[in-house]
C-alpha positions as CSV (number, residue, x, y, z in Angstrom):
1,M,33.4,26.2,22.5
2,S,32.7,26.6,26.6
3,I,31.9,30.1,26.7
4,T,30.6,31.2,30.2
5,H,29.4,34.9,30.6
6,P,26.1,36.2,32.1
7,S,23.5,37.4,29.8
8,P,22.6,39.9,29.6
9,L,25.8,40.9,31.0
10,Q,25.6,41.8,35.0
11,V,27.4,44.7,35.6
12,D,27.1,47.4,37.8
13,V,27.0,51.4,36.5
14,V,29.6,53.6,38.6
15,P,27.7,56.7,40.3
16,G,28.7,59.7,38.8
17,G,30.7,57.5,36.1
18,G,28.6,56.7,33.9
19,G,31.2,53.7,33.0
20,I,32.0,50.1,34.1
21,R,34.9,48.0,34.3
22,T,34.8,44.3,33.3
23,K,37.2,41.7,33.3
24,L,37.5,38.7,30.7
25,H,39.7,36.1,31.1
26,L,39.9,33.9,27.4
27,T,41.1,30.2,26.9
28,G,41.8,28.8,23.6
29,V,44.7,29.3,21.1
30,V,45.2,33.4,21.8
31,Q,48.7,33.6,22.5
32,G,51.2,34.0,19.4
33,V,48.3,34.9,16.8
34,G,48.4,38.3,17.5
35,F,45.3,38.5,20.2
36,R,46.8,41.0,22.2
37,P,47.1,43.8,19.3
38,F,43.6,43.1,18.0
39,A,42.1,43.5,21.4
40,Y,44.4,46.8,21.8
41,K,42.6,47.6,18.0
42,L,39.6,46.9,19.6
43,A,39.4,48.5,22.7
44,K,41.0,51.7,20.8
45,R,38.2,51.5,18.1
46,L,35.3,51.3,20.7
47,E,36.7,54.3,23.0
48,L,37.3,51.5,25.7
49,A,40.4,52.1,28.8
50,G,42.1,48.9,30.4
51,F,44.5,46.7,29.5
52,V,45.5,43.3,28.1
53,V,47.8,40.8,28.9
54,N,49.1,37.4,28.2
55,T,49.8,35.2,31.5
56,S,50.3,31.5,31.6
57,S,46.7,30.3,31.1
58,G,45.4,32.6,28.7
59,V,45.0,36.0,28.2
60,T,43.0,38.4,30.5
61,I,41.8,42.0,29.3
62,E,40.0,44.6,31.3
63,V,37.9,47.4,29.9
64,E,36.2,50.5,31.5
65,G,33.4,52.1,29.7
66,E,29.9,52.3,28.9
67,P,28.2,49.0,29.6
68,S,26.8,48.4,26.0
69,T,30.2,49.2,24.5
70,I,31.5,46.9,26.7
71,E,28.8,44.4,25.7
72,R,30.0,45.2,21.7
73,F,33.5,44.7,22.7
74,I,32.6,41.1,23.9
75,E,30.6,40.7,20.6
76,L,33.4,41.5,18.4
77,L,35.9,39.8,19.9
78,R,34.3,36.8,19.0
79,V,33.2,37.9,15.8
80,E,36.4,39.7,14.1
81,L,39.2,37.0,15.5
82,P,42.8,36.6,14.3
83,P,42.5,33.9,11.5
84,A,44.8,31.7,13.6
85,A,43.3,32.6,16.8
86,R,40.8,30.1,18.5
87,I,38.4,31.3,21.8
88,D,37.6,27.9,24.2
89,G,36.4,29.7,27.1
90,M,35.5,32.9,28.2
91,Q,35.0,34.3,31.5
92,V,33.7,37.2,32.6
93,A,33.5,39.4,35.9
94,D,33.1,43.0,37.2
95,C,35.6,44.7,39.0
96,E,35.9,48.1,40.4
97,P,36.6,50.7,37.9
98,R,39.7,52.4,37.8
99,Y,38.9,55.7,35.6
100,E,41.6,55.2,33.6
101,T,41.5,57.0,29.8
102,D,43.4,54.6,27.5
103,F,44.1,51.2,26.8
104,A,47.4,49.2,26.9
105,I,49.2,46.2,26.4
106,D,50.9,45.3,29.4
107,S,53.6,42.8,29.6
108,S,53.5,38.5,30.1
109,V,52.6,37.4,33.5
110,T,53.3,34.0,34.6
111,V,51.2,31.6,36.6
112,S,52.5,29.0,38.7
113,G,50.9,25.8,37.1
114,E,49.3,27.1,34.3
115,Y,49.5,27.2,31.1
116,S,48.0,27.9,27.1
117,L,47.4,26.5,24.2
118,V,50.0,26.6,21.1
119,S,49.1,27.1,17.2
120,T,49.9,24.9,15.0
121,D,52.3,25.6,12.7
122,L,50.3,26.6,9.5
123,A,51.1,27.4,6.0
124,M,52.5,30.8,5.0
125,C,49.7,33.3,4.2
126,D,49.6,35.5,1.3
127,D,50.8,38.3,2.9
128,C,54.3,36.7,3.6
129,R,54.3,35.0,0.0
130,H,54.5,38.1,-1.5
131,E,57.2,39.5,1.3
132,L,59.1,36.3,0.7
133,T,58.9,36.3,-3.4
134,D,59.0,40.0,-4.5
135,P,62.4,41.2,-5.2
136,H,61.6,44.7,-3.9
137,D,60.6,43.7,-0.4
138,R,63.1,43.5,2.2
139,R,62.5,39.9,3.2
140,F,62.8,39.1,0.1
141,G,64.3,35.0,0.0
142,Y,64.0,35.5,3.7
143,P,63.7,31.7,5.1
144,F,61.9,32.5,7.9
145,V,59.3,35.3,7.1
146,N,56.2,35.0,9.5
147,C,53.2,36.9,10.9
148,T,50.6,37.0,13.4
149,N,47.8,35.6,10.5
150,C,50.0,32.5,9.9
151,G,52.7,32.0,12.6
152,P,56.5,31.6,13.3
153,R,57.3,28.4,11.7
154,Y,57.7,25.9,14.4
155,H,60.6,24.1,12.2
156,H,62.9,27.5,12.7
157,S,63.4,27.3,16.4
158,G,65.7,24.4,16.3
159,C,63.5,21.3,15.1
160,P,65.3,19.6,11.8
161,L,63.8,20.9,8.4
162,R,62.8,18.4,6.7
163,P,62.4,19.2,2.8
164,P,60.2,16.7,0.5
165,G,62.5,13.8,-0.4
166,D,65.9,15.0,1.6
167,H,65.9,13.8,5.7
168,H,69.2,14.5,5.9
169,V,69.2,18.4,6.1
170,E,68.8,20.5,9.0
171,I,68.2,24.2,9.5
172,Q,71.9,25.0,10.2
173,D,72.7,23.7,6.6
174,V,69.9,26.1,5.3
175,R,72.5,29.3,4.1
176,R,71.2,32.9,2.9
177,V,72.8,33.7,-0.6
178,R,71.9,36.2,-3.2
179,G,68.5,35.7,-4.7
180,G,67.2,33.8,-2.1
181,I,68.3,30.5,0.1
182,R,69.9,27.4,-1.0
183,R,70.3,23.9,0.9
184,P,73.8,22.2,0.3
185,D,74.8,20.3,-2.5
């Protein structure tokens, strides 16, 4: 893992405001795994202002607040990652404070010629399994249950569904029926 940042964090304190603004750019498996909501909740918990945004090359975060709080934010980004996320690289740079008072999740930004990693198709987590099998849950029997911890099932996106021992059933052949799903006979 290659994480590049000044140590200790080299930042300028804004006269009169006492706060600084730091820009982070993270690469690795940081999209489609609940990373933006995670960064949002962490920033709100630490009372930092700024934003988080997906880009074609990863995730960019700008945080504004006290230097020690920003250092703690960076530390917790690595320690409390969502289960399917992985940070391969982190660039940290100073930027001009904007004197914002809130933190936001911004719309994704496309950067020409850049790309980011996609997580692998993961096994269903316990929460999704519970939703799928609990007759009182609104998603009971729904074959496409997914979340940010275990991710989408990529075989649901048009790739052939290949149940064990049956190489001729495709996703469009699976029908939802009362009490669950069934494959064609």
